[in-house]
C-alpha positions in Angstrom: 197.6 -43.4 91.3 194.3 -45.2 90.5 194.2 -49.0 90.1 194.5 -50.5 86.6 191.1 -52.3 87.3 189.0 -49.1 88.0 189.1 -45.4 87.9 186.4 -44.7 90.4 183.2 -42.9 90.6 185.1 -39.3 90.7 186.7 -39.8 87.5 183.7 -40.8 85.7 181.9 -37.7 87.3 184.6 -35.8 85.6 184.1 -37.3 82.2 180.3 -37.1 82.4 180.6 -33.4 83.3 182.9 -32.8 80.4 180.3 -34.4 78.3 177.6 -32.1 79.6 179.8 -29.0 79.0 180.3 -29.8 75.4 176.8 -31.1 75.0 175.6 -27.6 75.7 178.2 -26.0 73.4 177.1 -28.6 70.6 173.4 -28.0 71.2 173.5 -24.1 70.6 176.4 -23.8 68.1 174.6 -24.8 64.7 171.7 -22.5 65.6 174.0 -19.3 66.2 174.4 -18.4 62.4 170.7 -18.6 61.5 169.7 -16.8 64.7 172.2 -14.0 63.8 171.2 -13.9 60.3 167.5 -14.2 60.2 166.3 -13.2 63.9 168.8 -10.3 64.4 169.3 -9.1 60.9 173.0 -9.5 60.8 174.9 -9.9 57.6 176.9 -13.0 56.5 179.9 -11.1 57.5 178.5 -10.6 60.8 177.8 -14.2 61.1 181.5 -15.0 60.4 182.5 -12.5 62.8 180.3 -14.0 65.7 181.4 -17.4 64.9 185.2 -16.5 64.4 185.7 -14.5 67.6 185.5 -17.6 69.6 188.7 -19.1 68.0 190.8 -16.0 68.9 189.4 -15.9 72.5 190.0 -19.6 72.9 193.6 -19.4 71.5 194.4 -16.6 74.0 192.7 -18.3 76.9 194.9 -21.4 76.4 197.7 -19.3 78.1 195.5 -18.4 81.1 193.7 -21.8 81.6 196.9 -23.7 82.0 198.5 -21.5 84.7 195.1 -21.4 86.5 194.9 -25.2 86.6 198.4 -25.3 87.9 198.4 -22.6 90.3 194.7 -22.8 91.8 193.9 -26.3 90.8 192.3 -28.4 88.3 188.9 -28.3 89.8 188.8 -24.7 89.9 189.7 -24.4 86.2 187.1 -26.8 85.2 184.6 -25.0 87.3 185.5 -21.7 86.0 185.1 -23.2 82.3 181.6 -24.7 83.1 180.3 -21.2 84.7 181.7 -19.2 81.8 179.9 -21.6 79.4 176.7 -21.2 81.5 177.1 -17.4 81.2 177.7 -17.6 77.6 174.3 -19.3 77.2 172.8 -16.6 79.4 174.3 -13.9 77.2 172.5 -15.6 74.2 169.3 -15.4 76.0 169.6 -11.7 77.2 167.9 -9.0 75.1 171.0 -7.5 73.9 170.9 -8.2 70.2 174.1 -8.7 68.3 176.2 -7.4 71.3 174.8 -10.2 73.3 176.0 -12.8 70.7 179.5 -11.4 70.6 179.5 -11.4 74.4 178.2 -15.1 74.4 180.8 -16.2 72.1 183.7 -14.3 74.1 182.6 -16.2 77.2 182.3 -19.3 75.4 185.8 -19.0 74.0 187.2 -18.6 77.5 184.9 -21.2 78.9 186.0 -23.9 76.4 189.6 -23.3 77.2 189.2 -23.8 80.9 186.9 -26.6 80.5 189.2 -28.7 78.4 192.4 -27.8 80.3 190.9 -28.4 83.7 189.2 -31.6 82.7 192.4 -33.0 80.7 194.7 -32.1 83.6 192.5 -33.4 86.5 191.8 -36.7 84.4 195.5 -37.3 84.3 195.9 -36.6 87.9 193.2 -39.1 88.9 194.1 -41.9 86.5 198.0 -41.4 87.0 200.7 -40.5 84.7 201.3 -44.1 83.4 197.7 -44.0 82.2 197.6 -40.5 80.7 196.8 -41.8 77.2 193.6 -43.7 78.4 192.6 -40.7 80.6 193.1 -38.1 77.7 191.2 -40.6 75.5 188.1 -40.7 77.9 188.2 -37.0 78.1 188.1 -36.7 74.2 185.5 -39.2 74.1 183.4 -37.0 76.4 184.0 -34.0 74.2 183.1 -35.8 70.8 180.1 -37.3 72.3 178.8 -33.9 73.4 179.7 -32.2 70.3 178.3 -35.0 68.0 175.1 -35.4 70.2 174.4 -31.7 70.7 173.5 -30.6 67.1 170.8 -33.4 67.0 169.4 -32.3 70.3 169.5 -28.6 69.2 167.5 -29.5 66.1 165.0 -31.5 68.2 164.5 -28.5 70.5 163.5 -26.4 67.4 164.6 -22.9 68.5 167.8 -21.1 69.3 166.4 -19.7 72.6 165.5 -23.4 73.8 169.2 -24.4 72.7 170.7 -21.6 74.5 168.7 -22.5 77.7 169.8 -26.0 77.3 173.4 -25.0 77.4 172.9 -23.0 80.6 171.3 -26.0 82.2 173.9 -28.5 81.1 176.8 -26.4 82.2 175.0 -25.8 85.6 174.3 -29.4 86.1 178.0 -30.4 85.3 179.1 -27.7 87.6 176.9 -28.9 90.6 178.2 -32.6 90.0 181.6 -31.6 90.3 181.0 -29.6 93.4 180.9 -32.9 95.2 183.9 -34.4 93.6 187.1 -34.0 95.7 190.5 -32.9 94.2 193.7 -34.2 95.8 196.1 -32.0 93.7 198.2 -29.6 95.8 199.3 -26.7 93.7 203.0 -25.8 93.9 204.7 -22.6 94.3 206.7 -21.3 91.2 209.7 -19.0 91.9 210.9 -16.7 89.2 209.5 -15.9 85.6 208.3 -18.6 83.4 208.2 -18.7 79.6 204.9 -18.5 77.7 206.0 -21.3 75.2 209.1 -23.4 76.6 211.2 -24.6 73.6 210.6 -28.3 74.9 207.0 -28.1 73.9 207.5 -26.5 70.5 208.1 -29.9 68.6 204.8 -31.4 70.3 202.8 -28.4 69.4 203.9 -28.5 65.8 203.2 -32.2 65.6 199.7 -31.9 66.9 199.3 -28.8 64.8 200.1 -30.3 61.6 197.9 -33.3 62.4 194.8 -31.0 62.8 195.4 -29.2 59.4 192.9 -31.8 58.0 190.1 -30.8 60.3 188.9 -27.6 58.6 189.1 -29.6 55.3 186.9 -32.4 56.7 184.4 -29.8 58.3 184.4 -27.5 55.4 184.7 -29.3 52.2 184.0 -33.1 52.7 180.2 -32.8 52.1 180.9 -30.5 49.1 183.5 -32.7 47.7 181.6 -35.8 47.8 178.4 -34.5 46.6 179.6 -34.9 43.0 180.4 -38.6 43.8 177.1 -40.2 45.2 176.7 -37.5 47.8 177.8 -39.6 50.8 179.3 -36.4 52.6 177.0 -36.5 55.7 177.4 -40.3 56.2 181.1 -40.1 55.7 181.2 -37.3 58.1 179.3 -39.4 60.7 181.5 -42.2 60.1 184.5 -39.9 60.8 183.2 -38.6 64.0 181.8 -42.1 65.3 185.4 -43.8 64.7 187.0 -41.0 66.7 184.6 -41.2 69.4 184.8 -45.1 69.8 188.6 -45.4 69.3 189.2 -42.7 71.8 186.8 -44.6 74.5 188.0 -48.1 73.8 191.4 -47.7 72.6 192.7 -44.5 74.4 194.9 -46.6 76.4 197.2 -47.9 73.7 199.9 -45.1 74.0 200.2 -46.4 77.7 200.7 -50.1 76.8 203.0 -49.7 73.8 205.4 -47.1 72.9 203.5 -43.8 71.9 205.6 -43.4 68.8 204.0 -46.6 67.4 200.4 -45.2 68.0 201.5 -41.8 66.6 202.9 -43.0 63.3 200.3 -45.7 63.0 197.7 -42.9 63.3 199.4 -40.9 60.8 199.6 -43.8 58.3 195.8 -44.4 58.7 195.1 -40.7 58.1 197.2 -40.5 55.1 195.3 -43.4 53.7 191.9 -42.0 54.4 192.8 -38.6 52.9 194.5 -40.2 49.8 191.2 -42.2 49.1 188.9 -39.1 49.7 191.0 -37.0 47.4 190.3 -39.2 44.4 186.7 -38.8 44.7 185.7 -42.4 45.7 182.1 -43.9 45.2 180.0 -43.9 48.4 181.0 -47.1 50.2 184.7 -46.4 49.7 184.2 -42.8 50.6 182.5 -43.8 54.0 185.2 -46.2 54.6 187.8 -43.9 53.9 186.3 -41.2 56.2 186.1 -44.0 59.0 189.8 -45.0 58.5 190.7 -41.2 58.8 188.8 -41.0 61.9 190.4 -44.0 63.4 193.9 -42.5 62.6 193.0 -39.2 63.9 192.3 -40.8 67.4 195.9 -41.6 68.2 198.4 -38.7 67.4 196.9 -36.3 70.1 196.9 -38.8 73.0 200.4 -40.2 72.0 202.1 -36.8 71.9 200.3 -35.4 74.9 201.3 -38.6 76.9 204.8 -38.3 75.9 205.0 -34.7 76.9 203.3 -35.2 80.4 205.6 -38.0 81.3 208.4 -35.4 81.0 206.6 -32.6 82.7 206.3 -32.2 86.6 202.8 -32.3 87.9 202.6 -28.7 88.6 203.1 -27.7 85.0 200.9 -30.2 83.2 198.0 -27.9 82.9 200.1 -25.2 81.4 201.6 -27.8 78.9 198.2 -29.0 77.8 197.1 -25.3 77.3 200.2 -24.4 75.1 199.5 -27.9 73.0 195.7 -26.9 72.6 196.8 -23.4 71.7 199.0 -24.9 68.7 195.8 -26.9 67.7 193.8 -23.6 67.6 196.4 -21.8 65.7 197.0 -24.4 63.1 193.2 -25.0 62.6 192.5 -21.4 62.3 195.3 -20.7 59.7 194.8 -23.8 57.6 191.0 -22.8 57.4 192.2 -19.9 55.3 194.7 -21.7 53.4 192.5 -24.7 52.7 189.8 -22.3 51.5 192.2 -20.7 48.9 193.4 -23.9 47.7 190.1 -25.3 47.2 188.9 -22.1 45.3 191.9 -22.1 43.0 192.4 -25.8 42.4 189.4 -27.7 43.6 188.3 -29.6 46.6 190.6 -32.5 45.9 193.7 -30.2 46.3 192.5 -29.4 49.9 192.7 -33.0 50.9 196.0 -33.4 49.4 197.1 -30.3 51.2 196.0 -32.1 54.5 198.0 -35.2 53.6 201.0 -33.2 53.0 200.8 -31.7 56.4 201.0 -35.2 57.8 204.6 -35.4 56.3 205.5 -32.4 58.3 203.9 -34.0 61.3 205.9 -37.1 60.8 209.0 -34.9 60.9 207.9 -33.2 64.0 207.2 -36.3 65.6 210.9 -37.3 65.2 211.8 -34.7 67.6 208.9 -35.6 70.0 209.8 -39.3 70.3 213.6 -39.2 70.1 214.7 -41.3 73.0 216.5 -39.3 75.8 218.5 -40.3 78.9 216.0 -40.5 81.9 218.0 -38.0 83.8 219.0 -35.5 81.1 219.5 -31.9 82.2 216.7 -30.9 79.7 214.0 -32.9 81.5 215.1 -31.6 84.8 214.9 -28.4 83.8 211.4 -28.3 82.5 209.6 -27.3 85.4 211.5 -24.0 85.6 210.9 -23.2 82.0 207.1 -23.7 81.7 204.5 -21.0 81.2 204.3 -17.6 82.6 201.4 -17.2 84.9 
């Protein structure tokens, strides 16, 4: 395990490569809709299909990327993700019209699944299981840093073609960097069939799933909601994203130093406060503060839950476990997008924020199953390795 004083150049190369991968994704993403609608002559419905196919592919790919990281190595999974992201950018640039956009989004969904699973599992291996919360926090900060910086870079570049080319270059640069980073993980052989979703991961998946119900509410309705209360939506969203980035980078190790249930429920409390304040339609200063509180709270439940799970999972199953937890997030975000849209349409934007706050109550109940103390040598923990995902 890495020392507590330093994580080493290889670890930071891993985080930097993760940042570059998601920087490329974020650079091209905002320009896809206008490109499909105006340059390729697609309809609004076509835009929705092109954007949405990513989520379905990413969800399905979580069940492939995890076993790939466990059986072939974290580095192979991460390199596969970066290569797929580069190919996605190439598909955007190819003279294929709308089919090229669909192909690019399919490759992007598969690439993002492998990129995150490989990066997260590898970071935990390098940092050591006792620093898993900190490692996942650094990985998340790389992801959010790339996603937040990418759109600004894409706008500066000016055209979709330049943005897509930047995605190719960023992914290939990250790929080249990681080729020189050694991996010490040795895949283990797994005898017999393994389950797609082992029961031990269901409470954790439900917990992180309910926590993420708020995300489509924030991305879809924050700006629209606050337009009637001083038009502070863009600033509030920036505060939300910035607090996530800073908290995960500087405070990501808290679940390692104190019991993760404390950071989990503390995060839920802060999120509930932020959502409650936003629901009432506050003035600009309070709205920005509420969004920042929400982002701060959101920084902790994922790493707290994942750290708890990874401490109970054998090393050879951690990639699969992370894949399953990420799949729960994809599922809940996708479903809640439709639900929140219906709620906002019938009852107003405030009701959508109330919906997200109610989901936190369900996350709290699921968290009780995740953080219930267990005997160190209980049969359930010993059997986890035999019940993990099917390869």
